[in-house]
Each structure stands twice: as structure tokens, then as C-alpha cells.
C-alpha positions as a LaTeX table, in Angstrom:
\begin{tabular}{lrrr}
\hline
Residue & $x$ (\AA) & $y$ (\AA) & $z$ (\AA) \\
\hline
Met1 & $-0.67$ & 87.83 & 168.08 \\
Arg2 & 1.41 & 90.95 & 167.45 \\
Ile3 & 2.86 & 90.49 & 163.97 \\
Gly4 & 5.52 & 92.76 & 162.52 \\
Leu5 & 5.28 & 93.59 & 158.82 \\
Ala6 & 8.74 & 94.20 & 157.33 \\
Gln7 & 7.85 & 95.85 & 154.02 \\
Ile8 & 11.33 & 96.24 & 152.53 \\
Asn9 & 12.95 & 97.05 & 149.18 \\
Ser10 & 15.28 & 94.18 & 148.22 \\
Met11 & 17.72 & 94.02 & 145.32 \\
Val12 & 18.22 & 90.94 & 143.18 \\
Gly13 & 21.39 & 89.09 & 144.20 \\
Asp14 & 22.59 & 91.57 & 146.84 \\
Phe15 & 22.42 & 89.11 & 149.72 \\
Pro16 & 24.49 & 91.11 & 152.25 \\
Ala17 & 22.44 & 94.28 & 151.71 \\
Asn18 & 19.15 & 92.38 & 151.74 \\
Ala19 & 20.08 & 90.55 & 154.95 \\
Lys20 & 21.06 & 93.85 & 156.55 \\
Arg21 & 17.74 & 95.40 & 155.53 \\
Ile22 & 15.84 & 92.45 & 156.96 \\
Met23 & 17.69 & 92.68 & 160.27 \\
Gln24 & 17.09 & 96.43 & 160.50 \\
Ala25 & 13.38 & 95.85 & 159.94 \\
Tyr26 & 13.40 & 92.95 & 162.41 \\
Arg27 & 14.96 & 95.10 & 165.14 \\
Ser28 & 12.49 & 97.89 & 164.41 \\
Cys29 & 9.65 & 95.43 & 164.92 \\
Leu30 & 11.24 & 94.17 & 168.15 \\
Asp31 & 11.14 & 97.75 & 169.44 \\
Gln32 & 7.39 & 97.67 & 168.77 \\
Asp33 & 6.96 & 94.45 & 170.83 \\
Ala34 & 6.38 & 92.08 & 167.93 \\
Glu35 & 5.78 & 88.39 & 168.64 \\
Leu36 & 6.52 & 87.39 & 165.03 \\
Val37 & 8.17 & 89.30 & 162.16 \\
Val38 & 7.26 & 88.56 & 158.54 \\
Thr39 & 9.06 & 89.63 & 155.35 \\
Pro40 & 7.74 & 89.67 & 151.77 \\
Ala41 & 8.30 & 86.71 & 149.46 \\
Tyr42 & 11.85 & 86.58 & 148.02 \\
Ala43 & 12.96 & 89.27 & 150.49 \\
Leu44 & 16.40 & 87.69 & 150.93 \\
Cys45 & 17.21 & 87.20 & 147.24 \\
Gly46 & 15.16 & 89.89 & 145.50 \\
Tyr47 & 12.74 & 89.43 & 142.62 \\
Pro48 & 12.39 & 88.82 & 139.65 \\
Leu49 & 15.04 & 86.14 & 139.43 \\
Leu50 & 14.50 & 84.90 & 135.87 \\
Gly51 & 17.39 & 82.61 & 134.88 \\
Leu52 & 19.22 & 83.11 & 138.18 \\
Val53 & 17.02 & 80.45 & 139.80 \\
His54 & 18.99 & 77.85 & 137.85 \\
Arg55 & 22.39 & 79.07 & 139.05 \\
Glu56 & 23.62 & 76.81 & 141.84 \\
Arg57 & 25.91 & 79.43 & 143.35 \\
Phe58 & 23.06 & 81.93 & 143.50 \\
Val59 & 21.02 & 79.59 & 145.67 \\
Glu60 & 24.07 & 78.70 & 147.78 \\
Gln61 & 24.74 & 82.36 & 148.54 \\
Cys62 & 21.08 & 82.87 & 149.41 \\
Leu63 & 21.15 & 80.01 & 151.92 \\
Gln64 & 24.40 & 81.34 & 153.41 \\
Ala65 & 22.64 & 84.65 & 154.01 \\
Leu66 & 19.77 & 82.73 & 155.59 \\
Asp67 & 22.23 & 81.08 & 158.00 \\
Tyr68 & 23.50 & 84.53 & 158.95 \\
Leu69 & 19.96 & 85.67 & 159.76 \\
Gly70 & 19.45 & 82.54 & 161.85 \\
Asp71 & 22.47 & 83.47 & 163.95 \\
Glu72 & 21.14 & 87.00 & 164.49 \\
Val73 & 17.55 & 86.17 & 165.46 \\
Lys74 & 16.59 & 86.79 & 169.10 \\
Asp75 & 13.63 & 85.44 & 171.07 \\
Val76 & 11.09 & 86.66 & 168.51 \\
Pro77 & 10.74 & 84.37 & 165.45 \\
Leu78 & 11.47 & 85.71 & 161.95 \\
Leu79 & 9.72 & 84.37 & 158.83 \\
Val80 & 11.89 & 85.03 & 155.75 \\
Gly81 & 11.06 & 84.65 & 152.06 \\
His82 & 13.80 & 83.24 & 149.81 \\
Ile83 & 14.66 & 80.73 & 147.06 \\
Leu84 & 16.04 & 77.19 & 147.25 \\
Ile85 & 16.55 & 74.05 & 145.17 \\
Glu86 & 14.79 & 70.75 & 145.90 \\
Asn87 & 15.23 & 67.70 & 143.68 \\
Asp88 & 17.02 & 69.89 & 141.12 \\
Glu89 & 13.98 & 72.17 & 140.85 \\
Pro90 & 13.80 & 75.79 & 142.05 \\
Gln91 & 11.39 & 76.44 & 144.89 \\
Lys92 & 9.97 & 79.60 & 146.41 \\
Ala93 & 10.32 & 79.19 & 150.14 \\
Ala94 & 9.74 & 80.71 & 153.55 \\
Thr95 & 11.80 & 79.73 & 156.57 \\
Leu96 & 10.82 & 80.33 & 160.19 \\
Leu97 & 13.94 & 81.21 & 162.20 \\
Gln98 & 13.73 & 80.79 & 165.98 \\
Leu99 & 16.37 & 81.13 & 168.67 \\
Gly100 & 17.55 & 77.72 & 169.87 \\
Lys101 & 15.36 & 75.78 & 167.43 \\
Asp102 & 15.90 & 74.22 & 164.03 \\
Pro103 & 14.63 & 76.33 & 161.11 \\
Val104 & 11.22 & 75.35 & 159.74 \\
Cys105 & 11.06 & 75.64 & 155.94 \\
Ile106 & 7.98 & 75.53 & 153.73 \\
Ser107 & 8.35 & 75.59 & 149.94 \\
Phe108 & 6.33 & 75.52 & 146.73 \\
Pro109 & 7.32 & 75.05 & 143.07 \\
Tyr110 & 8.86 & 78.29 & 141.82 \\
Ala111 & 6.97 & 78.84 & 138.57 \\
Ala112 & 3.64 & 77.22 & 139.41 \\
Ala113 & 0.61 & 78.00 & 141.54 \\
Asp114 & 0.44 & 75.10 & 144.02 \\
Gln115 & $-2.80$ & 75.14 & 146.02 \\
Thr116 & $-1.58$ & 72.74 & 148.71 \\
Asn117 & $-2.43$ & 73.85 & 152.24 \\
Lys118 & 0.71 & 74.29 & 154.36 \\
Gln119 & 0.84 & 75.36 & 157.98 \\
Ile120 & 3.30 & 76.45 & 160.63 \\
Glu121 & 2.74 & 75.83 & 164.33 \\
Leu122 & 3.81 & 78.77 & 166.49 \\
Lys123 & 2.96 & 79.43 & 170.13 \\
Gly124 & $-0.02$ & 77.12 & 169.98 \\
Cys125 & $-1.42$ & 78.77 & 166.85 \\
Lys126 & $-1.93$ & 77.20 & 163.45 \\
Leu127 & $-0.67$ & 79.61 & 160.79 \\
Asp128 & $-1.71$ & 79.05 & 157.18 \\
Leu129 & 1.10 & 80.12 & 154.87 \\
Arg130 & 0.69 & 81.47 & 151.34 \\
Leu131 & 3.66 & 82.36 & 149.12 \\
Ser132 & 2.79 & 84.60 & 146.16 \\
Asp133 & 0.13 & 82.65 & 144.26 \\
Ser134 & 0.80 & 79.33 & 146.03 \\
Gly135 & $-0.83$ & 77.90 & 149.12 \\
Cys136 & $-4.39$ & 77.31 & 150.21 \\
Leu137 & $-5.95$ & 79.11 & 153.15 \\
Asp138 & $-8.03$ & 77.08 & 155.61 \\
Val139 & $-10.79$ & 78.91 & 157.48 \\
Ala140 & $-10.33$ & 76.44 & 160.35 \\
Ser141 & $-6.86$ & 77.85 & 161.05 \\
Asp142 & $-6.09$ & 80.50 & 163.65 \\
Leu143 & $-4.17$ & 82.99 & 161.48 \\
Phe144 & $-3.03$ & 83.38 & 157.90 \\
Ile145 & 0.24 & 84.77 & 156.56 \\
His146 & 0.50 & 85.76 & 152.91 \\
Met147 & 4.04 & 86.65 & 151.77 \\
Asp148 & 4.08 & 88.19 & 148.31 \\
Ala149 & 6.06 & 90.04 & 145.66 \\
Glu150 & 3.05 & 91.44 & 143.83 \\
Thr151 & 3.74 & 93.96 & 141.11 \\
Phe152 & 1.79 & 97.12 & 140.47 \\
Thr153 & $-0.54$ & 96.74 & 137.50 \\
His154 & $-2.26$ & 99.57 & 135.65 \\
Pro155 & $-5.15$ & 99.95 & 135.77 \\
Glu156 & $-5.07$ & 98.72 & 139.36 \\
Arg157 & $-7.60$ & 96.04 & 140.22 \\
Ala158 & $-9.06$ & 95.77 & 143.70 \\
Thr159 & $-8.07$ & 92.52 & 145.42 \\
Asp160 & $-9.65$ & 91.02 & 148.51 \\
Arg161 & $-6.90$ & 88.94 & 150.10 \\
Ser162 & $-8.64$ & 88.16 & 153.38 \\
Pro163 & $-10.07$ & 84.65 & 153.84 \\
Gly164 & $-12.18$ & 85.89 & 156.73 \\
Leu165 & $-9.39$ & 85.19 & 159.22 \\
Pro166 & $-7.06$ & 87.44 & 161.18 \\
Gly167 & $-3.62$ & 87.60 & 159.62 \\
Val168 & $-1.25$ & 89.60 & 157.46 \\
Tyr169 & $-0.41$ & 90.22 & 153.83 \\
Cys170 & 3.24 & 91.30 & 153.48 \\
Asn171 & 4.22 & 92.59 & 150.05 \\
Ala172 & 7.51 & 93.67 & 148.52 \\
Val173 & 8.11 & 97.30 & 147.68 \\
Gly174 & 10.39 & 99.15 & 145.27 \\
Ser175 & 11.47 & 98.15 & 141.79 \\
Asn176 & 13.82 & 95.57 & 140.29 \\
Asp177 & 14.59 & 95.41 & 136.58 \\
Gly178 & 11.60 & 97.62 & 135.80 \\
Trp179 & 9.17 & 95.45 & 137.78 \\
Val180 & 7.47 & 97.74 & 140.31 \\
Phe181 & 6.25 & 96.37 & 143.65 \\
His182 & 3.65 & 98.55 & 145.31 \\
Gly183 & 3.89 & 97.45 & 148.95 \\
Gln184 & 0.60 & 98.29 & 150.71 \\
Ser185 & 1.02 & 95.36 & 153.09 \\
Thr186 & $-2.11$ & 94.82 & 155.15 \\
Ala187 & $-3.04$ & 93.49 & 158.58 \\
Tyr188 & $-6.45$ & 91.89 & 159.12 \\
Gly189 & $-8.28$ & 91.49 & 162.40 \\
Leu190 & $-11.12$ & 89.26 & 163.51 \\
Ser191 & $-13.49$ & 88.27 & 160.70 \\
Gly192 & $-10.95$ & 89.58 & 158.19 \\
Val193 & $-11.56$ & 93.27 & 158.88 \\
Val194 & $-8.71$ & 95.51 & 157.67 \\
Leu195 & $-6.78$ & 96.90 & 160.63 \\
Arg196 & $-3.96$ & 98.70 & 158.86 \\
Ser197 & $-2.48$ & 99.12 & 155.39 \\
Leu198 & 1.13 & 100.20 & 154.97 \\
Val199 & 2.34 & 102.86 & 152.57 \\
Ala200 & 2.44 & 102.46 & 148.81 \\
Phe201 & 5.88 & 102.51 & 147.13 \\
Gly202 & 7.80 & 103.05 & 150.36 \\
Glu203 & 9.53 & 100.96 & 153.01 \\
Glu204 & 7.78 & 100.65 & 156.35 \\
Cys205 & 7.95 & 98.42 & 159.42 \\
Leu206 & 4.87 & 98.15 & 161.59 \\
Val207 & 3.60 & 95.81 & 164.30 \\
Val208 & $-0.13$ & 95.12 & 164.45 \\
Asp209 & $-2.12$ & 93.04 & 166.92 \\
Val210 & $-4.17$ & 91.00 & 164.48 \\
Gly211 & $-6.54$ & 90.02 & 167.26 \\
Gly212 & $-7.05$ & 93.65 & 168.19 \\
Asp213 & $-10.21$ & 95.69 & 168.45 \\
Val214 & $-11.58$ & 96.50 & 165.00 \\
Val215 & $-12.82$ & 99.85 & 166.27 \\
Ser216 & $-9.23$ & 101.10 & 166.21 \\
Gln217 & $-8.65$ & 100.20 & 162.58 \\
Val218 & $-6.55$ & 102.65 & 160.56 \\
Thr219 & $-5.91$ & 102.40 & 156.83 \\
Ser220 & $-3.47$ & 104.25 & 154.63 \\
Glu221 & $-4.64$ & 107.24 & 152.64 \\
Glu222 & $-6.69$ & 106.58 & 149.54 \\
Met223 & $-4.98$ & 107.50 & 146.30 \\
His224 & $-6.45$ & 108.05 & 142.88 \\
Ser225 & $-5.38$ & 105.49 & 140.27 \\
Thr226 & $-3.50$ & 108.16 & 138.29 \\
Glu227 & $-1.55$ & 109.19 & 141.40 \\
Leu228 & $-0.64$ & 105.54 & 142.02 \\
Leu229 & 0.49 & 105.24 & 138.41 \\
Tyr230 & 2.66 & 108.34 & 138.71 \\
Arg231 & 4.24 & 107.09 & 141.92 \\
Ala232 & 4.86 & 103.70 & 140.30 \\
Leu233 & 6.71 & 105.38 & 137.43 \\
Cys234 & 8.79 & 107.46 & 139.86 \\
Cys235 & 9.61 & 104.34 & 141.87 \\
Gly236 & 10.59 & 102.42 & 138.74 \\
Val237 & 12.91 & 105.14 & 137.47 \\
Glu238 & 14.50 & 105.87 & 140.85 \\
Asp239 & 15.32 & 102.25 & 141.65 \\
Phe240 & 16.51 & 101.44 & 138.12 \\
Val241 & 18.99 & 104.32 & 138.34 \\
Arg242 & 20.07 & 103.68 & 141.94 \\
Lys243 & 20.35 & 99.90 & 141.75 \\
Gly244 & 21.90 & 100.05 & 138.29 \\
Gly245 & 24.69 & 102.31 & 139.53 \\
Tyr246 & 23.92 & 105.16 & 137.14 \\
Asn247 & 24.98 & 108.70 & 138.03 \\
Gly248 & 21.74 & 110.21 & 136.75 \\
Val249 & 19.43 & 110.33 & 133.75 \\
Cys250 & 19.52 & 111.94 & 130.32 \\
Ile251 & 16.32 & 113.17 & 128.66 \\
Ala252 & 15.55 & 114.43 & 125.17 \\
Trp253 & 13.56 & 117.66 & 125.31 \\
Asp254 & 11.27 & 118.43 & 122.38 \\
Gly255 & 8.45 & 120.23 & 124.18 \\
Thr256 & 6.01 & 117.31 & 123.94 \\
Leu257 & 3.82 & 115.97 & 126.72 \\
Ala258 & 6.05 & 112.90 & 127.07 \\
Ala259 & 9.13 & 115.10 & 127.53 \\
His260 & 7.36 & 117.14 & 130.21 \\
Leu261 & 6.31 & 113.96 & 132.02 \\
Leu262 & 9.76 & 112.37 & 131.85 \\
Thr263 & 11.36 & 115.50 & 133.28 \\
Arg264 & 8.84 & 115.76 & 136.12 \\
Ile265 & 9.21 & 112.06 & 136.97 \\
Ala266 & 13.00 & 112.36 & 137.00 \\
Ile267 & 12.96 & 115.48 & 139.19 \\
Asp268 & 10.44 & 114.03 & 141.66 \\
Ser269 & 12.26 & 110.71 & 141.94 \\
Met270 & 15.90 & 111.87 & 142.03 \\
Gly271 & 16.17 & 115.63 & 142.26 \\
Glu272 & 17.38 & 118.19 & 139.73 \\
Glu273 & 21.10 & 117.63 & 140.20 \\
Gln274 & 21.00 & 114.12 & 138.66 \\
Ile275 & 19.30 & 115.12 & 135.41 \\
Ala276 & 20.73 & 116.27 & 132.09 \\
Val277 & 18.60 & 117.43 & 129.17 \\
Ile278 & 19.40 & 117.77 & 125.49 \\
Asp279 & 17.17 & 120.47 & 124.05 \\
Phe280 & 16.04 & 119.59 & 120.53 \\
Thr281 & 13.72 & 122.56 & 120.12 \\
Glu282 & 14.34 & 125.45 & 117.75 \\
Asp283 & 14.62 & 127.90 & 120.64 \\
Pro284 & 16.59 & 126.13 & 123.39 \\
Ser285 & 15.80 & 126.85 & 127.03 \\
Ser286 & 12.84 & 129.11 & 126.25 \\
Asn287 & 9.95 & 126.77 & 126.99 \\
His288 & 10.73 & 125.23 & 130.36 \\
Asp289 & 11.67 & 126.00 & 133.92 \\
Trp290 & 13.81 & 123.25 & 135.40 \\
Gly291 & 15.71 & 125.02 & 138.13 \\
Asp292 & 19.19 & 123.50 & 138.37 \\
Val293 & 18.67 & 120.80 & 135.73 \\
Glu294 & 21.70 & 120.68 & 133.42 \\
Ile295 & 21.07 & 121.60 & 129.79 \\
Leu296 & 23.67 & 119.85 & 127.67 \\
Asp297 & 25.93 & 121.38 & 125.04 \\
Thr298 & 23.81 & 122.51 & 122.11 \\
Ser299 & 26.40 & 121.11 & 119.72 \\
Leu300 & 24.90 & 117.72 & 120.48 \\
Ser301 & 21.40 & 118.83 & 119.55 \\
Ala302 & 22.77 & 120.32 & 116.34 \\
Leu303 & 22.97 & 116.78 & 115.02 \\
Ser304 & 19.21 & 116.83 & 114.61 \\
Lys305 & 19.15 & 119.96 & 112.45 \\
Pro306 & 19.03 & 119.83 & 108.62 \\
Leu307 & 22.42 & 119.36 & 107.01 \\
Thr308 & 21.63 & 122.23 & 104.62 \\
Asp309 & 18.53 & 124.09 & 103.58 \\
Glu310 & 18.56 & 122.25 & 100.26 \\
Phe311 & 19.04 & 118.77 & 101.76 \\
Pro312 & 17.05 & 118.41 & 104.98 \\
Val313 & 17.59 & 115.31 & 107.07 \\
Ala314 & 14.87 & 112.70 & 106.55 \\
Ala315 & 12.67 & 112.03 & 109.56 \\
Gly316 & 14.06 & 108.55 & 110.23 \\
Val317 & 17.66 & 109.74 & 109.94 \\
Glu318 & 16.90 & 112.65 & 112.25 \\
His319 & 15.70 & 110.26 & 114.93 \\
Arg320 & 18.81 & 108.14 & 114.54 \\
Leu321 & 21.03 & 111.19 & 114.89 \\
Arg322 & 19.15 & 112.23 & 118.00 \\
Lys323 & 19.70 & 108.75 & 119.41 \\
Val324 & 23.45 & 109.09 & 118.74 \\
Ala325 & 23.49 & 112.38 & 120.62 \\
Leu326 & 21.55 & 110.93 & 123.55 \\
Asp327 & 23.72 & 107.81 & 123.75 \\
His328 & 26.87 & 109.92 & 123.71 \\
Ala329 & 25.56 & 112.28 & 126.38 \\
Ala330 & 24.39 & 109.45 & 128.62 \\
Glu331 & 27.46 & 107.21 & 128.30 \\
Ser332 & 29.97 & 110.03 & 128.75 \\
Arg333 & 28.39 & 110.89 & 132.12 \\
Gly334 & 27.42 & 107.42 & 133.29 \\
Tyr335 & 23.77 & 108.41 & 132.92 \\
Leu336 & 20.73 & 106.38 & 131.89 \\
Tyr337 & 18.83 & 107.56 & 128.83 \\
Leu338 & 15.06 & 107.76 & 129.42 \\
Ser339 & 12.90 & 107.27 & 126.34 \\
Ala340 & 9.25 & 108.18 & 125.91 \\
Gly341 & 7.59 & 105.75 & 123.49 \\
Thr342 & 4.17 & 104.37 & 124.49 \\
Ser343 & 2.51 & 101.06 & 123.67 \\
Thr344 & 0.30 & 102.97 & 121.23 \\
Ser345 & 3.26 & 104.54 & 119.44 \\
Phe346 & 4.95 & 101.13 & 119.30 \\
Leu347 & 2.01 & 99.68 & 117.38 \\
Met348 & 1.41 & 102.77 & 115.25 \\
Gly349 & 4.94 & 104.08 & 114.75 \\
Asp350 & 7.45 & 103.54 & 111.99 \\
Ser351 & 10.20 & 101.01 & 112.58 \\
Glu352 & 13.02 & 103.54 & 112.14 \\
Tyr353 & 11.91 & 105.35 & 115.30 \\
Ile354 & 12.12 & 102.34 & 117.58 \\
Asp355 & 15.68 & 102.83 & 118.87 \\
Tyr356 & 14.97 & 106.48 & 119.66 \\
Asp357 & 11.54 & 105.99 & 121.22 \\
Phe358 & 12.38 & 102.82 & 123.16 \\
Gly359 & 16.11 & 103.06 & 123.87 \\
Gly360 & 17.70 & 103.18 & 127.32 \\
Leu361 & 14.86 & 102.76 & 129.81 \\
Ala362 & 11.47 & 103.00 & 128.09 \\
Val363 & 9.41 & 104.58 & 130.85 \\
Phe364 & 6.01 & 104.60 & 129.11 \\
Ala365 & 6.35 & 101.51 & 126.90 \\
Asp366 & 3.64 & 99.64 & 128.83 \\
Leu367 & 1.17 & 102.54 & 128.71 \\
Pro368 & $-1.22$ & 103.71 & 126.00 \\
Thr369 & $-1.03$ & 107.35 & 124.98 \\
Ser370 & $-4.33$ & 108.03 & 126.78 \\
Ser371 & $-2.59$ & 107.34 & 130.10 \\
Leu372 & $-0.11$ & 110.12 & 129.34 \\
Leu373 & $-3.03$ & 112.51 & 128.88 \\
Lys374 & $-4.33$ & 111.56 & 132.34 \\
Leu375 & $-0.88$ & 111.99 & 133.87 \\
Gly376 & $-0.58$ & 115.41 & 132.28 \\
Arg377 & $-3.87$ & 116.52 & 133.82 \\
Tyr378 & $-2.92$ & 115.01 & 137.19 \\
Leu379 & 0.27 & 117.11 & 137.15 \\
Lys380 & $-1.77$ & 120.14 & 136.01 \\
Leu381 & 0.26 & 120.71 & 132.87 \\
Ser382 & $-1.07$ & 123.24 & 130.40 \\
Glu383 & $-3.71$ & 122.15 & 127.91 \\
Asp384 & $-1.38$ & 123.11 & 125.06 \\
Val385 & 1.23 & 120.66 & 126.33 \\
Ile386 & $-1.35$ & 117.91 & 126.85 \\
Ala387 & $-2.76$ & 118.49 & 123.37 \\
Ser388 & 0.70 & 117.84 & 121.88 \\
Ala389 & 0.07 & 114.12 & 122.48 \\
Gly390 & $-3.09$ & 114.24 & 120.39 \\
Glu391 & $-6.73$ & 115.05 & 120.88 \\
Gly392 & $-8.25$ & 113.00 & 123.68 \\
Asp393 & $-11.19$ & 111.72 & 121.63 \\
Ala394 & $-8.99$ & 110.81 & 118.66 \\
Val395 & $-6.54$ & 108.95 & 120.90 \\
Ala396 & $-9.40$ & 107.07 & 122.60 \\
Ile397 & $-10.86$ & 106.00 & 119.25 \\
Gln398 & $-7.48$ & 104.83 & 117.99 \\
Glu399 & $-6.80$ & 102.81 & 121.13 \\
Lys400 & $-10.30$ & 101.33 & 121.08 \\
Val401 & $-9.70$ & 100.01 & 117.57 \\
Leu402 & $-6.23$ & 98.70 & 118.48 \\
Lys403 & $-7.71$ & 96.85 & 121.46 \\
Ala404 & $-10.37$ & 95.30 & 119.24 \\
Ile405 & $-7.69$ & 94.18 & 116.77 \\
Ala406 & $-5.65$ & 92.66 & 119.60 \\
Asn407 & $-8.76$ & 90.76 & 120.72 \\
Gly408 & $-9.05$ & 89.17 & 117.29 \\
Arg409 & $-11.91$ & 91.19 & 115.85 \\
Gly410 & $-11.94$ & 91.64 & 112.09 \\
Ala411 & $-12.33$ & 94.81 & 110.06 \\
Leu412 & $-16.04$ & 94.37 & 109.34 \\
Gln413 & $-16.84$ & 93.66 & 112.99 \\
Ile414 & $-14.97$ & 96.78 & 114.11 \\
Ile415 & $-16.58$ & 98.96 & 111.45 \\
Glu416 & $-20.04$ & 97.71 & 112.37 \\
Ser417 & $-19.58$ & 98.25 & 116.12 \\
Thr418 & $-17.85$ & 101.65 & 115.89 \\
Asn419 & $-19.31$ & 103.23 & 112.72 \\
Leu420 & $-15.80$ & 104.36 & 111.82 \\
Pro421 & $-14.78$ & 104.82 & 108.16 \\
Glu422 & $-13.56$ & 101.62 & 106.54 \\
His423 & $-10.33$ & 103.16 & 105.25 \\
Phe424 & $-9.46$ & 104.33 & 108.78 \\
Val425 & $-10.04$ & 100.91 & 110.36 \\
Arg426 & $-8.17$ & 99.03 & 107.66 \\
Ser427 & $-5.27$ & 101.48 & 107.90 \\
Leu428 & $-4.97$ & 100.79 & 111.64 \\
Ile429 & $-5.12$ & 97.05 & 111.03 \\
Arg430 & $-2.27$ & 97.28 & 108.52 \\
Lys431 & $-0.14$ & 99.30 & 110.93 \\
Tyr432 & $-0.94$ & 96.95 & 113.78 \\
Asn433 & $-0.03$ & 93.86 & 111.76 \\
Leu434 & 3.19 & 95.46 & 110.52 \\
Asn435 & 4.40 & 96.56 & 113.93 \\
His436 & 3.05 & 93.64 & 115.95 \\
Thr437 & 5.48 & 91.39 & 114.10 \\
Arg438 & 8.19 & 93.25 & 116.04 \\
Ser439 & 6.56 & 92.45 & 119.37 \\
Arg440 & 9.45 & 90.14 & 120.28 \\
Tyr441 & 11.54 & 93.26 & 120.53 \\
Arg442 & 11.32 & 93.91 & 124.24 \\
Pro443 & 12.78 & 97.18 & 125.36 \\
Val444 & 14.09 & 97.56 & 128.87 \\
Lys445 & 11.07 & 99.24 & 130.38 \\
Ile446 & 8.92 & 99.95 & 133.41 \\
His447 & 6.52 & 96.99 & 133.56 \\
Leu448 & 2.95 & 98.02 & 134.28 \\
Thr449 & 1.02 & 95.10 & 132.77 \\
Lys450 & 1.39 & 91.37 & 133.29 \\
Thr451 & 1.20 & 90.31 & 129.66 \\
Asp452 & 4.93 & 89.98 & 128.94 \\
Arg453 & 6.50 & 89.04 & 132.26 \\
Asp454 & 8.46 & 85.86 & 131.65 \\
Leu455 & 9.68 & 83.98 & 134.72 \\
Asn456 & 11.96 & 81.86 & 132.55 \\
Gly457 & 13.79 & 84.61 & 130.70 \\
Asp458 & 17.44 & 85.58 & 130.73 \\
Phe459 & 19.21 & 87.12 & 133.69 \\
Pro460 & 17.89 & 90.37 & 135.14 \\
Val461 & 19.50 & 93.51 & 133.76 \\
Ile462 & 19.85 & 95.04 & 137.23 \\
Gln463 & 21.34 & 92.60 & 139.74 \\
Thr464 & 24.56 & 92.21 & 141.73 \\
Phe465 & 25.08 & 88.44 & 141.80 \\
Val466 & 28.66 & 87.39 & 141.04 \\
Asp467 & 29.21 & 83.70 & 140.34 \\
\hline
\end{tabular}
């Protein structure tokens, strides 16, 4: 069977735009002689939904958009991922739309992994259906279809999704609310051999004959984990700005590695014309080359300077004043402020820095400082710039101890296993305990781990649903 993979970038609650994207992908697959077109999970409504799944009007509008797609479908069936309500409970669902036939809907509980085997009959074939983490694949079936909205996780873990059957894995791409979907949809041939993998972090529509000759298999280019991480960050920033309706981004420049990385990410994801920088260095504009990037009025950065030589501004107050300058610059232009705090600095930093380091969109809040060192080397930044984030060995030791603390190991156990000085270990434990109590503070950030993703939280920050 020739199956079309519609790897698209949906937005939460924008049903007209999502339906239009699906139809564009559907028609593209028709031009490639598809016999079935498959979208990612939640393609029609976007993801994550959080509290929107409990809004009746949200589900009603989603089903209205599904009816529109049903009216537009031609001879080739379309399998669409969406949300619905059954018995007052939200369900993740997939509906098979066919010309002249009633829609066929399969659903699973929204927030649970249901391992029930569910199938669709199409053209004499038994198709096993899996939605995200729900569904059970049967090796006695003819084909499998796995519709997903899998997020990028760093470090990336290899996943074998093939049950040994021909079929497809269709994943969402793009970013919503800081959740980054990596795409890389995959078609499998006979015996589960990979025939083709689609691009990472980009939309693509491709038709693959899943019963085709495995000799002709083609896979997407291999990328190093650090390159994937960098592209995930660019994707997260670009979509947060675009879908959030911001005019651009505002960045604090202090010459550090994090500032270099933020600027490069912003330029690569949006271009120079949508970036404004406040230079907080002593010698503005002397230590960078940004092309057409706007450098904001230095009167704003003057807020961070000492009030007088006799009465310098305390460190915590200085950070607060910088935050005032950044907020003013961002809000006056309709820009988004990008902050540079890492998960390491969150646990080790002082509480007065939190608004400055994790305000706006916290791009690195899910990453340890060691990941910034790797990104700096990937981008071939100078060793002086990379060293501004700390010595690599010292950072690694610090993060090793923090990880041990998080895993419940006591001071004596850590000292014995690492041979580190007792005062150093106990100092880190005190800082960890002090700052971990603030862990309920959740900055708006690029999500790169799965530890704090709550399906039952409040409404998404970036969404267009109007009740």
C-alpha cells in the first residue's frame, strides 16, 4: 500500500489553519499517488492541550473542523488525529475519512496508555492503529499505523518502533508552548526494515510504498545529538515567537557563552531583523559581530551601572534593574525576552536572580550547563567564550554531584564514591535543598526533558482557541 505521511506543524486551537494544512498535505500526497494519507496524532487540534481538553466548545470546534475535512476528502482515504469527548471523558482519537462512506473513529483514553488492540479494515487489509502511547500492535496484521506527537528529548534515546511489520510512524513536528516535536516520521517495509525517514524539525509530505523493495531504502541524514539539540532549540524559539504573535526577540548581551548561544539561535531561527539586543558590557558593541541586529538605546543598559562610585548597586538589585530594562525593551516593541538560565544555575543560583535568568522564554532552563559547553563547541565559538560558562571538568563534577543528590544519595555516599572534599559536597547539598524548594516555580521554557510535562495543567500559553 502506498501511504502518504503528512508530517505537519499544527497550532493548538487554530482549527481553520490546521485543517488547511492537513488538506494541503493531503493534496500533495494525492499528487504522489497515495492510497492512504496519515497525519500525526492531534494534528487537527494541536498539542499539548492541557486544560483545553475539558472545554466543551474546544472539542465542538475540533469536530466541526473534522466535518469540513470529511467534505473535502476525495477517493483516497484520510486518517486524521484529533480529540473528542466520550462519556464525559476526553479521548485521543483518529478518524478515517472516506468519500461516500461514514467516518470510522477509533479512540483511547486521553491521559492513559491503553494497550487494547484496535484495527481498521481498508481495501482488504487489517491495519493496526496506535495513537501516541496507546494501542497494541498485532504481528498477525497486515500493516501498522502509529500516529504520534512525540517530543524531542535530550539526550535523545534510540527507539525501535517497528513491530516487524510494514507500516508507518507519523510524528508531529514544530513546537507548541515550548514542547518541541521532532518529526522524523518513518516508513517501514517488509519485516520492519526502514524504507524512509522524513526530516527532523521540518514539515514534509511523502508517499512510500510500504510493501516496496527494501533494496531501495533511503533514510534521512544522520545528525549528531548536539546538532539535533541545537535545531530543537531553534525550532522552539521560532515557533514560540511566530505562534505567539511576537514581533521579534530581545536578548541581554553580557559577553557570556549563554548570550552568544541565544543570539546565534535567534539569528538562525528568525533572521537578524527580528532581534534586538541590550548591551550590558562595559564597552558596548566592541565584542560581537551581529550584522543588522538592532542594538538598543544604551540608556536602558545604564540601569545596570553603579549609582555612584561610593554606592555600587548590589548584585541582586543589578539583576532586577536589568530585568526592568529588558521587560521595557521587549514590551515596547512587542518582542519576547529570551533568558539564559540553565537547570544547573537554577539549582545553584541565588533566588534574587530567578526573574532575570528565567524570565520571558527560558531557552536553556531544561539543560545543564555542560550542554551549553557542547553547543558552544558545535558552533565553533572561541575557547575564551566557552570558558566563560566555567571549566568543563568543574562543571561536570558539579553536575555529577547534583545528579547524585537528586537520586537520593546522601553526603557520605557521594563523598565516598567521588573522593570530593566534604565541605564541597555539603555546600552543594545545601544549595540544592534551598533552591529545590522553589521547583514549583515553572518558567515558560523550551521543554527538553519529560520530567515536568503535566497533561492536566492549566491552559497552554500559546494557543488561539476562543470560547
